C-alpha positions in Angstrom: 30.5 18.7 23.8 26.8 18.7 23.1 25.5 15.9 25.4 21.9 16.3 24.3 22.8 15.4 20.8 24.9 12.5 21.9 22.0 11.1 24.0 19.6 11.6 21.0 22.1 9.9 18.7 22.5 7.1 21.2 18.7 6.6 21.5 18.3 6.5 17.7 21.1 3.9 17.5 19.5 1.8 20.2 16.2 1.9 18.4 17.8 0.9 15.1 19.6 -2.0 16.8 16.3 -3.2 18.3 14.6 -3.0 14.9 17.4 -5.0 13.3 17.1 -7.7 16.0 13.3 -7.9 15.2 14.0 -8.1 11.5 16.7 -10.8 12.0 14.0 -13.1 13.5 11.8 -12.7 10.3 12.2 -14.7 7.1 14.5 -13.2 4.5 12.9 -10.3 2.7 10.2 -9.8 5.4 10.7 -6.6 7.4 7.6 -6.5 9.6 4.5 -8.5 10.5 1.3 -7.0 11.9 -1.3 -9.3 13.3 -4.8 -8.8 11.8 -6.5 -9.4 15.1 -8.5 -12.5 14.0 -5.8 -15.2 14.6 -5.8 -15.9 10.8 -4.8 -12.9 8.8 -2.1 -10.3 9.1 -0.1 -7.8 7.2 3.4 -8.8 6.1 5.8 -6.1 5.1 8.3 -7.5 2.6 11.0 -6.0 0.4 10.6 -6.5 -3.3 13.8 -5.1 -4.9 12.9 -6.3 -8.4 9.6 -4.4 -8.5 7.4 -7.3 -9.7 3.7 -6.6 -9.9 0.5 -8.2 -10.9 -1.0 -7.1 -14.3 -4.6 -7.6 -13.3 -6.5 -8.0 -10.0 -6.9 -11.6 -8.9 -10.4 -13.1 -8.4 -10.4 -12.3 -4.6 -8.5 -9.0 -4.8 -10.0 -6.7 -2.1 -9.9 -3.8 -4.6 -12.6 -5.6 -6.7 -16.1 -4.7 -5.8 -17.2 -8.3 -6.5 -14.7 -9.8 -4.1 -16.1 -11.3 -0.9 -16.5 -8.5 1.8 -15.0 -9.2 5.2 -12.4 -11.8 3.8 -9.8 -9.8 5.8 -10.5 -8.3 9.2 -10.8 -4.5 9.5 -7.5 -4.3 11.3 -5.7 -5.4 8.2 -7.2 -2.5 6.2 -6.4 0.0 9.0 -2.8 -1.1 9.0 -2.4 -1.1 5.2 -4.0 2.3 4.8 -0.5 3.9 5.0 0.2 2.6 1.5 -2.0 5.3 0.2 -0.7 8.2 2.3 1.0 11.0 0.5 4.6 10.1 -0.3 4.3 6.6 1.3 7.2 4.3 0.8 5.1 1.2 1.7 3.4 -0.7 -1.2 0.2 -2.7 -1.1 1.2 -6.2 -2.1 -1.0 -8.9 -3.7 -2.5 -11.1 -1.0 -2.2 -14.1 -3.3 1.6 -13.8 -3.5 4.1 -15.0 -0.8 6.3 -13.0 1.5 9.3 -14.7 -0.2 8.1 -13.5 -3.7 6.0 -10.4 -3.1 4.4 -8.6 -6.0 2.6 -5.3 -6.0 -1.2 -5.6 -6.2 -2.7 -4.6 -9.6 -5.8 -3.1 -7.8 -3.4 -0.9 -5.8 -1.6 0.2 -8.9 -4.9 1.1 -10.6 -6.6 2.9 -7.6 -4.2 3.6 -4.7 -0.7 4.3 -6.0 -1.0 7.9 -7.3 0.7 9.4 -4.3 2.9 6.5 -3.4 6.6 7.6 -3.5 7.9 4.0 -3.9 5.8 3.4 -7.0 6.7 6.8 -8.5 10.5 6.1 -7.9 10.3 2.9 -9.8 9.7 5.1 -12.9 7.7 2.4 -14.7 4.6 3.3 -16.8 2.5 0.2 -15.8 0.7 0.4 -19.1 0.2 -3.4 -19.0 -1.8 -3.2 -15.8 -5.6 -3.4 -16.3 -8.7 -4.2 -14.3 -9.6 -7.2 -16.5 -13.2 -6.1 -16.7 -13.7 -6.0 -12.9 -15.2 -3.0 -11.3 -12.8 -1.6 -8.6 -13.3 0.6 -5.6 -12.4 4.2 -6.5 -10.1 4.6 -3.5 -8.5 2.8 -0.6 -10.8 4.6 1.7 -13.9 3.2 -0.1 -12.5 -0.3 -0.1 -11.7 -0.2 3.6 -15.1 1.2 4.6 -16.8 -1.5 2.5 -14.8 -4.1 4.5 -15.8 -2.9 7.9 -13.5 0.0 8.8 -15.3 2.9 10.4 -15.4 5.9 8.0 -14.1 8.1 10.9 -11.2 5.8 11.7 -8.0 8.0 12.1 -6.1 5.5 9.9 -8.2 6.6 6.9 -7.9 10.3 7.4 -4.6 10.7 5.6 -5.5 8.3 2.7 -5.2 9.9 -0.7 -7.2 9.0 -3.7 -9.0 12.3 -4.0 -7.4 13.2 -7.3 -6.6 11.8 -10.7 -3.3 9.9 -11.1 -3.7 6.2 -11.3 -1.2 3.8 -12.8 -1.9 1.3 -15.5 -3.9 1.0 -18.7 -7.1 2.2 -17.1 -5.5 5.6 -16.2 -6.4 8.6 -18.3 -4.9 12.0 -17.6 -7.1 14.7 -16.1 -8.4 17.3 -18.5 -6.3 20.4 -19.0 -7.4 23.8 -17.8 -7.2 26.9 -19.9 -3.4 27.2 -19.2 -2.8 23.7 -20.4 -2.1 22.3 -16.9 -4.1 19.7 -15.1 -7.2 21.0 -13.2 
């Protein structure tokens, strides 16, 4: 009998049970909460099985360049950066929605969702998503830095947004190269 595998399996099981106990204490649909460090804001991770989303950024959407800077503490941006990592399964939700009825943020769909596996697996074209005339940050990294996150913060290093591939009506495909494929 391979006892190292049994011990490893046992440790994974204990970890899963501990996570389930934490989740059981949260409201239905909420799977995690991360304190934003200012005693007011935080990041709630919720499950949205129906895939609802906003069709345009709300007036105070942090993806908008005209939204008030510093409305959320830098820790919130550091924690949410993982939504734009390559193949992320975490989605940036609209801050104006509730944990009980989460919706994906329109700004995220327009500027941060290109490499997000959860969005890609929804297999939705998001052609009804638009900026509503608002100027948006080009990437999550730009938005986070504008809101007080140090440009050298390790949480920003894996952020994508360095290539074409946005969702929504504002998206245009990259120009083709001589072989007909994207550049």
